[in-house]
N, C-alpha and C positions, 0 to 999 in steps of 0.2 A: 408525193407531192409536196409533204411536211416537210423534205429535206433532213426527216430521219437518221437515215443511213450514208448522209455525206460525208466527206472525207475532208476537215480542214489540213491547213499548213502548220508552218512552225510560228507563223503571227495568230493562229486559231485556238486554244482551248477547249476541244472538242470531244464530246467522248472519246472518237475514233481517228484522232488529229492522224498525219502524214506524220509521224516520225519515229526513227530507228528505237527512244527508249518504251516508247507503247508495243512496238510489234518485241520487241526481247520481254519482256512484260508480259504482256498475254501469252505469247508464247511458251514460257513459263509454266505462267498459273495452270494454262492446258494440259502440258505434259505430267505436272502435279497433277490434276485430278485423273488425268490416267491411271500412275499407276497409284491412287486410292480407288478406284474400280478395279486394281487388281488383287486390293489385301480384303476388299470388302469379300464376306461367306456369300450374303445376302444377294441373290439374286436384282432385288428391288436398290440394292445402294450401289448394287454395281452398274444399271442402267442412270441411273442417276446422278454416280460421278463419269461417265461415256459423255451422258452429255453437257451435261460443264465442260469438258471435257472440245465437245465441236462448238460447245459457244463460245469458251474463249479461242478458239482457232481458228474458226471461221471469221471473224473481221481482222488476223494479223494474214491470210492467205488470199480471201476475197476484197478487203477493202482497205488494206495497208499498201502502200510502194515499199514501204524498206525488209531492202535484202537479208538483213541480223535481221527480222522475224522470221523468214520462209526459212533459216538457220536454224534459229531456234527450235523449231518445229523439228524440220527434220533431225536435228540429232538426240532435241528429247524423247522422240518414238525412237531412235535405233536406241538409244540409251536403257526406256523402259523395256524396251526386248531383250537387249542383253542380262537384263539384273532380272526378270519374271520367268523370261521365257528357261525349260530346263534343255540343254540342247542335244541338239541328233541333227547328223548330215541331213536330214529332210525335213527337219524343224527350221534349221535355217535358212534352207534354200528358201522354203516358203515364206517366212518373214521375212528377207531382204527384199524376195521380188512384190512379195507386197507390199511395203514402203515405195521400192522405187517404183510401182508400178502409179501407186498414190498417187506420186508427188510426178512421175505422167499423166497423172488424169487433170490434176491442178495446173497444170501447163495449158491445155485443152480448153479447158474449162472456165478459169480464171482470167479475164482481163488486163489484171491488174499483174498480173502472174509473167504471162505473157510474156507482155509489153518492158517490164523491166529484166527478166531474165535476158529477151532478145538486144537491150538494150545494154547491158552486158558485156555480150558476145558482142557486141557489134562497137560497141567502143573501146574492149581491149584487143579488139582486130587493127581499127584504126588508131592505136595507138597517138590519141591528140591529148595534150593537156589541159586544152584546158575545158576538156569534157572529163563530168567527174571519175571517171572510172579511170580513164588515162591520167588526172590530177593525183588518185590514189600509185597509181604507176610511177609517176616521176618522186612520190612522197617514198617508192621502196626503193629506186635506185637514188635518191641521194642520202638512204637513211641508211641501206648495205654499203655501199661506197666509202660513207663516215668508218663505219664500227669496221671496217678491213682497214682502215687508214690508223684508228684510233683503239685497235681491237679491249686493250686489259681493261683500263679502265675509266675507256670512256670518254666525252667533251665537255663535260659536264652536266649539272640539273641547269634547266632554261635551256638550252645552248641549242633545239632545233632550229628556233625559226633564225640565227644566225647562219647553220649550212645552209641554211636550205633557199638563205636570200637570192644565189645568182641564178639559181635557177626559177626561183618566184619571180626575178626583173624580168624573168627571158620571156613569162607568162604574159605580165599585168602591166604596168607602165607604169616605173620608180612613186610611191605616193599613193597607189591607189590601197583603197579597203584590202583590196586581196593580196595585198604586199608581202605582207607577214602571218607566216603559219608559224604557230607555234608546236604543231604536234602531229606524227606521222599517220593518224587516227589509226592506231595498231599499238596495244601496250607493251606487246613483245620488241618491237620496233622502239618504238618511246624509249624504255629500259635501257636496251642497248647501245644506244645513240648516245642518251646519258652518263650510261657506268660501265657501260662497257660489257667482258664477263664474267667477270665478279655480280654486277649488281645482275648479269643477267641471270647467274647461278643462283644468287640469292635470292630472288623473285621466284623463280620456280623450284626452289628451295620450299620457300613459304607457302605456294599454291602445294605440293605435296605435304607438304606439311598436314593443312589444311585437311585434306583427304585422308589422311593417312588414319585415325580413327572411326574411319565411314566402312572403310572394305570390310569389318570382323567385328562385332557378327551382325547380323543383316537383322533390320528395324527398317519401319519405315523412314524414321530419322534419318534411319547413315544413305538410306536409297534416293532419299533427297536428297540429302548434302550431296553425292555422286550427281543426282541429275541436274542440281543449280552449277555443280561443280563442271562435271564436261559443259553447259551452257555459257556457262561465265569465259571457260579456259578458248573455248570454237570462235562467239566473241568477240574476244578480244585482242584475236589475231588479226583483227581489221577494222577494229576500235576502240579508243583512248577509253575505255568504262570508267577506267578512278581519276578521267580529267574530269566525265559530267557527275555532275551533283546529282542526279536523281540515281543514274545507274552504280555509283559509288557508294550511297549510301543504302540502296534494296539488297545490293551482295554484300556489305560486311557487316552489313545490322542482322541480315537472315544469316551467312554463315556464318557468322558468333554462333546464334541461339541453336544452330543444329549441331554445329561442331562441338558444345556442351553436352544437348541430347545425345548425340553418338558416340560419347564417352561415356556419359550413365550409361548406357545401353551399351558398355564393354561388362566384360567378365568383371562380379561383383567377390572379391579378396574376403576369405572367411576369419 
């Protein structure tokens, strides 16, 4: 009755505001807590970290309508499973089946999760550009057409607004606030449109270089780096995270700290 569990909107800086940023940040926080639970030897510590994981994940799955947060939790669960479980065919089957069952349960018990998933399917099926997901599909089509026409070096930084303008004018009246779209809500496509294959290769190489010291040896810092990397890369496929200030600072600062920790965790020279 006091509205403590109310979900805010983009103009309302509420504790559980309904925004893409919060879902990604809380999703990572929850999966990082779960990773901590797997590194804890005492049962009490494991229980506390598992409780923290649930605490951070509940707002994402039940209060938010941001699909990026849902993806962050799913990818995070799969990443922790891959990092911390010694594989056998039976464990692999049980683990993947358990995660699939968990998300199937979310569909039936979380009204927000069910509504947003159903909306995604319906809007993709109808392919109407005036809808949110239809608009994203039009971004993808224009971006892919532009990349096909200028595959090597792209069409320059800040160019997406120009290449998307003819499509935007068909959807909205010229001069309306929605008439100009500066980015396709995909980090990968934005880089490819602006800088072509060479720029995209550079972008992917930078990401790969960031991950390289986290592969061996294994530690909490290196596993956290892998967790951050997989959540960022999956979310960047249909979000321009470096375009958005909060996500960009979060990723760059945290990734820098974890990169240094991963390098320091490497083999010591005599």
